[in-house]
C-alpha angles and dihedrals in degrees: 000000000000115000113252090239090059094046094062095052117106121238115245107209095190092067110104113196123201134176095245101062124111123257088248094054091045090052090048093051099040100038116011102044096049092047093048089049090050091049095042096111093045091050091050093046092049093049093047089052089050091052093047092049090053094041093240114156111199094176089071092061131079118241096265094050091044094052091046091051093047090049091049093048093051092045096050104032105074094179093055091046092050092046093052092044089050090061087062102038091048089067096054120111117234090260092050091049091051089052091045094055090056090064103014097137095060093036091053089055090051092048091049091050093049091049090049090054090054093049097047090073099053 
């Protein structure tokens, strides 16, 4: 029986799996990317609320300034970073969480980078 949390995840057809990828890359492709795709709208909504609350207007900036600002915000605001990461981690199964904590530092960097990529195109 597939865990309910896994059943709701979208399939990402562009992911090509091979036998010679690292455990970290496999976890990213099988767990992180589908969850981030599932949570895309929530991530965007949360970030837009964050911007509104702080009276930050991205639409007035060109792409380079916007991406620099988003990068700076996610780098410096620990609470925002943890909240966005929580949207992802909260959809792990117990087994996935146990695997995640073995390599959480590198996986957190990957999650942050994938979230950044989503936010750049607001």
